[in-house]
Chimera marker file (.cmm) of the C-alpha trace (Angstrom):
<marker_set name="trace">
<marker id="1" x="58.264" y="-123.572" z="-80.841" r="1" g="1" b="0" radius="0.5"/>
<marker id="2" x="59.991" y="-122.822" z="-77.866" r="1" g="1" b="0" radius="0.5"/>
<marker id="3" x="61.230" y="-119.317" z="-76.459" r="1" g="1" b="0" radius="0.5"/>
<marker id="4" x="63.732" y="-118.927" z="-73.631" r="1" g="1" b="0" radius="0.5"/>
<marker id="5" x="64.699" y="-115.477" z="-72.483" r="1" g="1" b="0" radius="0.5"/>
<marker id="6" x="67.284" y="-114.335" z="-70.128" r="1" g="1" b="0" radius="0.5"/>
<marker id="7" x="67.774" y="-110.612" z="-69.344" r="1" g="1" b="0" radius="0.5"/>
<marker id="8" x="68.136" y="-109.000" z="-73.192" r="1" g="1" b="0" radius="0.5"/>
<marker id="9" x="68.758" y="-113.099" z="-74.867" r="1" g="1" b="0" radius="0.5"/>
<marker id="10" x="65.865" y="-114.680" z="-77.024" r="1" g="1" b="0" radius="0.5"/>
<marker id="11" x="66.108" y="-117.645" z="-78.268" r="1" g="1" b="0" radius="0.5"/>
<marker id="12" x="63.401" y="-119.729" z="-80.302" r="1" g="1" b="0" radius="0.5"/>
<marker id="13" x="63.045" y="-123.036" z="-81.379" r="1" g="1" b="0" radius="0.5"/>
<marker id="14" x="61.537" y="-124.560" z="-84.145" r="1" g="1" b="0" radius="0.5"/>
<marker id="15" x="60.629" y="-128.107" z="-85.039" r="1" g="1" b="0" radius="0.5"/>
<marker id="16" x="59.735" y="-129.048" z="-88.389" r="1" g="1" b="0" radius="0.5"/>
<marker id="17" x="56.323" y="-128.190" z="-88.429" r="1" g="1" b="0" radius="0.5"/>
<marker id="18" x="56.507" y="-124.554" z="-87.414" r="1" g="1" b="0" radius="0.5"/>
<marker id="19" x="58.966" y="-124.156" z="-90.575" r="1" g="1" b="0" radius="0.5"/>
<marker id="20" x="56.072" y="-126.088" z="-92.788" r="1" g="1" b="0" radius="0.5"/>
<marker id="21" x="53.783" y="-123.849" z="-91.121" r="1" g="1" b="0" radius="0.5"/>
<marker id="22" x="56.282" y="-120.810" z="-91.520" r="1" g="1" b="0" radius="0.5"/>
<marker id="23" x="56.739" y="-121.610" z="-95.152" r="1" g="1" b="0" radius="0.5"/>
<marker id="24" x="53.328" y="-122.134" z="-96.703" r="1" g="1" b="0" radius="0.5"/>
<marker id="25" x="51.413" y="-119.919" z="-93.903" r="1" g="1" b="0" radius="0.5"/>
<marker id="26" x="54.262" y="-117.212" z="-94.146" r="1" g="1" b="0" radius="0.5"/>
<marker id="27" x="53.923" y="-116.437" z="-90.415" r="1" g="1" b="0" radius="0.5"/>
<marker id="28" x="53.494" y="-119.362" z="-87.270" r="1" g="1" b="0" radius="0.5"/>
<marker id="29" x="52.577" y="-117.870" z="-83.682" r="1" g="1" b="0" radius="0.5"/>
<marker id="30" x="52.191" y="-119.184" z="-80.326" r="1" g="1" b="0" radius="0.5"/>
<marker id="31" x="50.486" y="-117.702" z="-77.332" r="1" g="1" b="0" radius="0.5"/>
<marker id="32" x="49.937" y="-117.857" z="-74.043" r="1" g="1" b="0" radius="0.5"/>
<marker id="33" x="46.591" y="-116.420" z="-72.883" r="1" g="1" b="0" radius="0.5"/>
<marker id="34" x="46.074" y="-115.634" z="-68.718" r="1" g="1" b="0" radius="0.5"/>
<marker id="35" x="42.477" y="-115.100" z="-69.207" r="1" g="1" b="0" radius="0.5"/>
<marker id="36" x="39.909" y="-114.153" z="-72.181" r="1" g="1" b="0" radius="0.5"/>
<marker id="37" x="40.995" y="-110.241" z="-72.748" r="1" g="1" b="0" radius="0.5"/>
<marker id="38" x="43.948" y="-109.619" z="-75.246" r="1" g="1" b="0" radius="0.5"/>
<marker id="39" x="45.627" y="-107.561" z="-72.978" r="1" g="1" b="0" radius="0.5"/>
<marker id="40" x="45.774" y="-110.888" z="-70.687" r="1" g="1" b="0" radius="0.5"/>
<marker id="41" x="47.207" y="-112.686" z="-73.877" r="1" g="1" b="0" radius="0.5"/>
<marker id="42" x="51.304" y="-113.324" z="-74.847" r="1" g="1" b="0" radius="0.5"/>
<marker id="43" x="52.726" y="-114.090" z="-78.160" r="1" g="1" b="0" radius="0.5"/>
<marker id="44" x="55.402" y="-114.835" z="-79.925" r="1" g="1" b="0" radius="0.5"/>
<marker id="45" x="55.464" y="-114.957" z="-83.752" r="1" g="1" b="0" radius="0.5"/>
<marker id="46" x="58.571" y="-115.639" z="-86.332" r="1" g="1" b="0" radius="0.5"/>
<marker id="47" x="56.731" y="-114.468" z="-89.744" r="1" g="1" b="0" radius="0.5"/>
<marker id="48" x="58.746" y="-113.846" z="-93.591" r="1" g="1" b="0" radius="0.5"/>
<marker id="49" x="58.499" y="-110.218" z="-93.363" r="1" g="1" b="0" radius="0.5"/>
<marker id="50" x="61.830" y="-107.648" z="-94.814" r="1" g="1" b="0" radius="0.5"/>
<marker id="51" x="63.887" y="-107.982" z="-97.648" r="1" g="1" b="0" radius="0.5"/>
<marker id="52" x="64.845" y="-111.539" z="-98.915" r="1" g="1" b="0" radius="0.5"/>
<marker id="53" x="67.987" y="-112.306" z="-98.271" r="1" g="1" b="0" radius="0.5"/>
<marker id="54" x="67.207" y="-110.401" z="-93.974" r="1" g="1" b="0" radius="0.5"/>
<marker id="55" x="68.810" y="-112.476" z="-91.535" r="1" g="1" b="0" radius="0.5"/>
<marker id="56" x="66.131" y="-112.637" z="-88.436" r="1" g="1" b="0" radius="0.5"/>
<marker id="57" x="65.575" y="-109.361" z="-86.364" r="1" g="1" b="0" radius="0.5"/>
<marker id="58" x="63.645" y="-109.163" z="-83.510" r="1" g="1" b="0" radius="0.5"/>
<marker id="59" x="61.160" y="-106.271" z="-81.852" r="1" g="1" b="0" radius="0.5"/>
<marker id="60" x="57.954" y="-106.417" z="-79.007" r="1" g="1" b="0" radius="0.5"/>
<marker id="61" x="55.034" y="-104.769" z="-78.791" r="1" g="1" b="0" radius="0.5"/>
<marker id="62" x="51.882" y="-105.362" z="-77.481" r="1" g="1" b="0" radius="0.5"/>
<marker id="63" x="52.618" y="-108.009" z="-75.694" r="1" g="1" b="0" radius="0.5"/>
<marker id="64" x="53.658" y="-110.343" z="-78.410" r="1" g="1" b="0" radius="0.5"/>
<marker id="65" x="57.904" y="-110.715" z="-79.760" r="1" g="1" b="0" radius="0.5"/>
<marker id="66" x="57.938" y="-110.356" z="-83.822" r="1" g="1" b="0" radius="0.5"/>
<marker id="67" x="60.509" y="-112.318" z="-84.938" r="1" g="1" b="0" radius="0.5"/>
<marker id="68" x="61.466" y="-112.142" z="-88.953" r="1" g="1" b="0" radius="0.5"/>
<marker id="69" x="63.682" y="-113.490" z="-91.138" r="1" g="1" b="0" radius="0.5"/>
<marker id="70" x="63.588" y="-112.656" z="-95.151" r="1" g="1" b="0" radius="0.5"/>
<marker id="71" x="62.123" y="-115.216" z="-97.658" r="1" g="1" b="0" radius="0.5"/>
<marker id="72" x="64.628" y="-116.218" z="-99.584" r="1" g="1" b="0" radius="0.5"/>
<marker id="73" x="66.913" y="-116.828" z="-95.862" r="1" g="1" b="0" radius="0.5"/>
<marker id="74" x="63.653" y="-119.073" z="-94.137" r="1" g="1" b="0" radius="0.5"/>
<marker id="75" x="64.169" y="-120.957" z="-97.515" r="1" g="1" b="0" radius="0.5"/>
<marker id="76" x="67.407" y="-121.825" z="-97.982" r="1" g="1" b="0" radius="0.5"/>
<marker id="77" x="67.110" y="-122.676" z="-94.145" r="1" g="1" b="0" radius="0.5"/>
<marker id="78" x="64.363" y="-124.964" z="-94.175" r="1" g="1" b="0" radius="0.5"/>
<marker id="79" x="66.317" y="-126.542" z="-96.486" r="1" g="1" b="0" radius="0.5"/>
<marker id="80" x="70.081" y="-126.967" z="-96.254" r="1" g="1" b="0" radius="0.5"/>
<marker id="81" x="71.505" y="-128.336" z="-92.837" r="1" g="1" b="0" radius="0.5"/>
<marker id="82" x="72.048" y="-125.057" z="-91.142" r="1" g="1" b="0" radius="0.5"/>
<marker id="83" x="70.811" y="-125.504" z="-87.562" r="1" g="1" b="0" radius="0.5"/>
<marker id="84" x="69.944" y="-121.265" z="-87.382" r="1" g="1" b="0" radius="0.5"/>
<marker id="85" x="71.352" y="-118.008" z="-86.611" r="1" g="1" b="0" radius="0.5"/>
<marker id="86" x="72.507" y="-116.178" z="-84.022" r="1" g="1" b="0" radius="0.5"/>
<marker id="87" x="72.434" y="-111.480" z="-84.027" r="1" g="1" b="0" radius="0.5"/>
<marker id="88" x="72.516" y="-108.431" z="-82.073" r="1" g="1" b="0" radius="0.5"/>
<marker id="89" x="71.189" y="-105.108" z="-82.413" r="1" g="1" b="0" radius="0.5"/>
<marker id="90" x="70.441" y="-102.113" z="-80.787" r="1" g="1" b="0" radius="0.5"/>
<marker id="91" x="67.048" y="-100.850" z="-79.696" r="1" g="1" b="0" radius="0.5"/>
<marker id="92" x="67.554" y="-97.675" z="-77.032" r="1" g="1" b="0" radius="0.5"/>
<marker id="93" x="71.661" y="-98.759" z="-76.441" r="1" g="1" b="0" radius="0.5"/>
<marker id="94" x="70.552" y="-102.243" z="-75.275" r="1" g="1" b="0" radius="0.5"/>
<marker id="95" x="71.782" y="-104.939" z="-76.723" r="1" g="1" b="0" radius="0.5"/>
<marker id="96" x="69.565" y="-107.057" z="-77.620" r="1" g="1" b="0" radius="0.5"/>
<marker id="97" x="70.279" y="-111.255" z="-78.421" r="1" g="1" b="0" radius="0.5"/>
<marker id="98" x="68.316" y="-113.572" z="-80.973" r="1" g="1" b="0" radius="0.5"/>
<marker id="99" x="69.578" y="-116.574" z="-81.306" r="1" g="1" b="0" radius="0.5"/>
<marker id="100" x="67.037" y="-118.494" z="-84.199" r="1" g="1" b="0" radius="0.5"/>
<marker id="101" x="67.606" y="-122.304" z="-84.531" r="1" g="1" b="0" radius="0.5"/>
<marker id="102" x="66.700" y="-125.655" z="-85.015" r="1" g="1" b="0" radius="0.5"/>
<marker id="103" x="64.760" y="-127.794" z="-82.527" r="1" g="1" b="0" radius="0.5"/>
<marker id="104" x="66.653" y="-131.587" z="-81.714" r="1" g="1" b="0" radius="0.5"/>
<marker id="105" x="65.665" y="-134.238" z="-80.181" r="1" g="1" b="0" radius="0.5"/>
<marker id="106" x="67.059" y="-134.879" z="-77.078" r="1" g="1" b="0" radius="0.5"/>
<marker id="107" x="69.548" y="-137.347" z="-76.204" r="1" g="1" b="0" radius="0.5"/>
<marker id="108" x="68.934" y="-138.070" z="-72.899" r="1" g="1" b="0" radius="0.5"/>
<marker id="109" x="65.111" y="-137.926" z="-73.061" r="1" g="1" b="0" radius="0.5"/>
<marker id="110" x="63.474" y="-140.851" z="-71.427" r="1" g="1" b="0" radius="0.5"/>
<marker id="111" x="61.442" y="-143.647" z="-73.135" r="1" g="1" b="0" radius="0.5"/>
<marker id="112" x="57.702" y="-142.724" z="-73.912" r="1" g="1" b="0" radius="0.5"/>
<marker id="113" x="58.876" y="-139.328" z="-74.569" r="1" g="1" b="0" radius="0.5"/>
<marker id="114" x="59.593" y="-138.847" z="-78.103" r="1" g="1" b="0" radius="0.5"/>
<marker id="115" x="58.544" y="-135.884" z="-80.554" r="1" g="1" b="0" radius="0.5"/>
<marker id="116" x="58.257" y="-136.824" z="-83.828" r="1" g="1" b="0" radius="0.5"/>
<marker id="117" x="59.067" y="-133.007" z="-85.309" r="1" g="1" b="0" radius="0.5"/>
<marker id="118" x="62.067" y="-132.955" z="-83.833" r="1" g="1" b="0" radius="0.5"/>
<marker id="119" x="65.039" y="-132.493" z="-85.984" r="1" g="1" b="0" radius="0.5"/>
<marker id="120" x="67.474" y="-135.521" z="-85.389" r="1" g="1" b="0" radius="0.5"/>
<marker id="121" x="70.495" y="-134.500" z="-83.371" r="1" g="1" b="0" radius="0.5"/>
<marker id="122" x="73.258" y="-133.781" z="-85.497" r="1" g="1" b="0" radius="0.5"/>
<marker id="123" x="76.393" y="-135.463" z="-85.391" r="1" g="1" b="0" radius="0.5"/>
<marker id="124" x="78.098" y="-134.033" z="-81.862" r="1" g="1" b="0" radius="0.5"/>
<marker id="125" x="81.514" y="-134.024" z="-82.791" r="1" g="1" b="0" radius="0.5"/>
<marker id="126" x="80.215" y="-132.234" z="-86.349" r="1" g="1" b="0" radius="0.5"/>
<marker id="127" x="80.577" y="-128.597" z="-85.952" r="1" g="1" b="0" radius="0.5"/>
<marker id="128" x="77.170" y="-125.948" z="-86.489" r="1" g="1" b="0" radius="0.5"/>
<link id1="1" id2="2" r="1" g="1" b="0" radius="0.2"/>
<link id1="2" id2="3" r="1" g="1" b="0" radius="0.2"/>
<link id1="3" id2="4" r="1" g="1" b="0" radius="0.2"/>
<link id1="4" id2="5" r="1" g="1" b="0" radius="0.2"/>
<link id1="5" id2="6" r="1" g="1" b="0" radius="0.2"/>
<link id1="6" id2="7" r="1" g="1" b="0" radius="0.2"/>
<link id1="7" id2="8" r="1" g="1" b="0" radius="0.2"/>
<link id1="8" id2="9" r="1" g="1" b="0" radius="0.2"/>
<link id1="9" id2="10" r="1" g="1" b="0" radius="0.2"/>
<link id1="10" id2="11" r="1" g="1" b="0" radius="0.2"/>
<link id1="11" id2="12" r="1" g="1" b="0" radius="0.2"/>
<link id1="12" id2="13" r="1" g="1" b="0" radius="0.2"/>
<link id1="13" id2="14" r="1" g="1" b="0" radius="0.2"/>
<link id1="14" id2="15" r="1" g="1" b="0" radius="0.2"/>
<link id1="15" id2="16" r="1" g="1" b="0" radius="0.2"/>
<link id1="16" id2="17" r="1" g="1" b="0" radius="0.2"/>
<link id1="17" id2="18" r="1" g="1" b="0" radius="0.2"/>
<link id1="18" id2="19" r="1" g="1" b="0" radius="0.2"/>
<link id1="19" id2="20" r="1" g="1" b="0" radius="0.2"/>
<link id1="20" id2="21" r="1" g="1" b="0" radius="0.2"/>
<link id1="21" id2="22" r="1" g="1" b="0" radius="0.2"/>
<link id1="22" id2="23" r="1" g="1" b="0" radius="0.2"/>
<link id1="23" id2="24" r="1" g="1" b="0" radius="0.2"/>
<link id1="24" id2="25" r="1" g="1" b="0" radius="0.2"/>
<link id1="25" id2="26" r="1" g="1" b="0" radius="0.2"/>
<link id1="26" id2="27" r="1" g="1" b="0" radius="0.2"/>
<link id1="27" id2="28" r="1" g="1" b="0" radius="0.2"/>
<link id1="28" id2="29" r="1" g="1" b="0" radius="0.2"/>
<link id1="29" id2="30" r="1" g="1" b="0" radius="0.2"/>
<link id1="30" id2="31" r="1" g="1" b="0" radius="0.2"/>
<link id1="31" id2="32" r="1" g="1" b="0" radius="0.2"/>
<link id1="32" id2="33" r="1" g="1" b="0" radius="0.2"/>
<link id1="33" id2="34" r="1" g="1" b="0" radius="0.2"/>
<link id1="34" id2="35" r="1" g="1" b="0" radius="0.2"/>
<link id1="35" id2="36" r="1" g="1" b="0" radius="0.2"/>
<link id1="36" id2="37" r="1" g="1" b="0" radius="0.2"/>
<link id1="37" id2="38" r="1" g="1" b="0" radius="0.2"/>
<link id1="38" id2="39" r="1" g="1" b="0" radius="0.2"/>
<link id1="39" id2="40" r="1" g="1" b="0" radius="0.2"/>
<link id1="40" id2="41" r="1" g="1" b="0" radius="0.2"/>
<link id1="41" id2="42" r="1" g="1" b="0" radius="0.2"/>
<link id1="42" id2="43" r="1" g="1" b="0" radius="0.2"/>
<link id1="43" id2="44" r="1" g="1" b="0" radius="0.2"/>
<link id1="44" id2="45" r="1" g="1" b="0" radius="0.2"/>
<link id1="45" id2="46" r="1" g="1" b="0" radius="0.2"/>
<link id1="46" id2="47" r="1" g="1" b="0" radius="0.2"/>
<link id1="47" id2="48" r="1" g="1" b="0" radius="0.2"/>
<link id1="48" id2="49" r="1" g="1" b="0" radius="0.2"/>
<link id1="49" id2="50" r="1" g="1" b="0" radius="0.2"/>
<link id1="50" id2="51" r="1" g="1" b="0" radius="0.2"/>
<link id1="51" id2="52" r="1" g="1" b="0" radius="0.2"/>
<link id1="52" id2="53" r="1" g="1" b="0" radius="0.2"/>
<link id1="53" id2="54" r="1" g="1" b="0" radius="0.2"/>
<link id1="54" id2="55" r="1" g="1" b="0" radius="0.2"/>
<link id1="55" id2="56" r="1" g="1" b="0" radius="0.2"/>
<link id1="56" id2="57" r="1" g="1" b="0" radius="0.2"/>
<link id1="57" id2="58" r="1" g="1" b="0" radius="0.2"/>
<link id1="58" id2="59" r="1" g="1" b="0" radius="0.2"/>
<link id1="59" id2="60" r="1" g="1" b="0" radius="0.2"/>
<link id1="60" id2="61" r="1" g="1" b="0" radius="0.2"/>
<link id1="61" id2="62" r="1" g="1" b="0" radius="0.2"/>
<link id1="62" id2="63" r="1" g="1" b="0" radius="0.2"/>
<link id1="63" id2="64" r="1" g="1" b="0" radius="0.2"/>
<link id1="64" id2="65" r="1" g="1" b="0" radius="0.2"/>
<link id1="65" id2="66" r="1" g="1" b="0" radius="0.2"/>
<link id1="66" id2="67" r="1" g="1" b="0" radius="0.2"/>
<link id1="67" id2="68" r="1" g="1" b="0" radius="0.2"/>
<link id1="68" id2="69" r="1" g="1" b="0" radius="0.2"/>
<link id1="69" id2="70" r="1" g="1" b="0" radius="0.2"/>
<link id1="70" id2="71" r="1" g="1" b="0" radius="0.2"/>
<link id1="71" id2="72" r="1" g="1" b="0" radius="0.2"/>
<link id1="72" id2="73" r="1" g="1" b="0" radius="0.2"/>
<link id1="73" id2="74" r="1" g="1" b="0" radius="0.2"/>
<link id1="74" id2="75" r="1" g="1" b="0" radius="0.2"/>
<link id1="75" id2="76" r="1" g="1" b="0" radius="0.2"/>
<link id1="76" id2="77" r="1" g="1" b="0" radius="0.2"/>
<link id1="77" id2="78" r="1" g="1" b="0" radius="0.2"/>
<link id1="78" id2="79" r="1" g="1" b="0" radius="0.2"/>
<link id1="79" id2="80" r="1" g="1" b="0" radius="0.2"/>
<link id1="80" id2="81" r="1" g="1" b="0" radius="0.2"/>
<link id1="81" id2="82" r="1" g="1" b="0" radius="0.2"/>
<link id1="82" id2="83" r="1" g="1" b="0" radius="0.2"/>
<link id1="83" id2="84" r="1" g="1" b="0" radius="0.2"/>
<link id1="84" id2="85" r="1" g="1" b="0" radius="0.2"/>
<link id1="85" id2="86" r="1" g="1" b="0" radius="0.2"/>
<link id1="86" id2="87" r="1" g="1" b="0" radius="0.2"/>
<link id1="87" id2="88" r="1" g="1" b="0" radius="0.2"/>
<link id1="88" id2="89" r="1" g="1" b="0" radius="0.2"/>
<link id1="89" id2="90" r="1" g="1" b="0" radius="0.2"/>
<link id1="90" id2="91" r="1" g="1" b="0" radius="0.2"/>
<link id1="91" id2="92" r="1" g="1" b="0" radius="0.2"/>
<link id1="92" id2="93" r="1" g="1" b="0" radius="0.2"/>
<link id1="93" id2="94" r="1" g="1" b="0" radius="0.2"/>
<link id1="94" id2="95" r="1" g="1" b="0" radius="0.2"/>
<link id1="95" id2="96" r="1" g="1" b="0" radius="0.2"/>
<link id1="96" id2="97" r="1" g="1" b="0" radius="0.2"/>
<link id1="97" id2="98" r="1" g="1" b="0" radius="0.2"/>
<link id1="98" id2="99" r="1" g="1" b="0" radius="0.2"/>
<link id1="99" id2="100" r="1" g="1" b="0" radius="0.2"/>
<link id1="100" id2="101" r="1" g="1" b="0" radius="0.2"/>
<link id1="101" id2="102" r="1" g="1" b="0" radius="0.2"/>
<link id1="102" id2="103" r="1" g="1" b="0" radius="0.2"/>
<link id1="103" id2="104" r="1" g="1" b="0" radius="0.2"/>
<link id1="104" id2="105" r="1" g="1" b="0" radius="0.2"/>
<link id1="105" id2="106" r="1" g="1" b="0" radius="0.2"/>
<link id1="106" id2="107" r="1" g="1" b="0" radius="0.2"/>
<link id1="107" id2="108" r="1" g="1" b="0" radius="0.2"/>
<link id1="108" id2="109" r="1" g="1" b="0" radius="0.2"/>
<link id1="109" id2="110" r="1" g="1" b="0" radius="0.2"/>
<link id1="110" id2="111" r="1" g="1" b="0" radius="0.2"/>
<link id1="111" id2="112" r="1" g="1" b="0" radius="0.2"/>
<link id1="112" id2="113" r="1" g="1" b="0" radius="0.2"/>
<link id1="113" id2="114" r="1" g="1" b="0" radius="0.2"/>
<link id1="114" id2="115" r="1" g="1" b="0" radius="0.2"/>
<link id1="115" id2="116" r="1" g="1" b="0" radius="0.2"/>
<link id1="116" id2="117" r="1" g="1" b="0" radius="0.2"/>
<link id1="117" id2="118" r="1" g="1" b="0" radius="0.2"/>
<link id1="118" id2="119" r="1" g="1" b="0" radius="0.2"/>
<link id1="119" id2="120" r="1" g="1" b="0" radius="0.2"/>
<link id1="120" id2="121" r="1" g="1" b="0" radius="0.2"/>
<link id1="121" id2="122" r="1" g="1" b="0" radius="0.2"/>
<link id1="122" id2="123" r="1" g="1" b="0" radius="0.2"/>
<link id1="123" id2="124" r="1" g="1" b="0" radius="0.2"/>
<link id1="124" id2="125" r="1" g="1" b="0" radius="0.2"/>
<link id1="125" id2="126" r="1" g="1" b="0" radius="0.2"/>
<link id1="126" id2="127" r="1" g="1" b="0" radius="0.2"/>
<link id1="127" id2="128" r="1" g="1" b="0" radius="0.2"/>
</marker_set>
């Protein structure tokens, strides 16, 4: 998974292995450790939770971003050509924007740096 944060906008990209793990295990977690103790760990998780058809929502607690998606929504997403989701939610009077999307291979990546888990880049002339 790849996480991008800018202000109150969060974007999470997931590759094929991430989505396989999500359906198999119900969650995928990434973490960055700055030391040995849990208070020095930042993590982010995509998990199946909430109502089956629920669109993605994001929360933050204890150093972890948690993005939840309904089970039916997750299964439909994995099995379709749908690129992802965009949503907004209000938290304490502020709008948080979330983009959750499949991770596509770069079109201009140098030779030898190809990823084997990225989705093939869709036809640039088609619409998402």
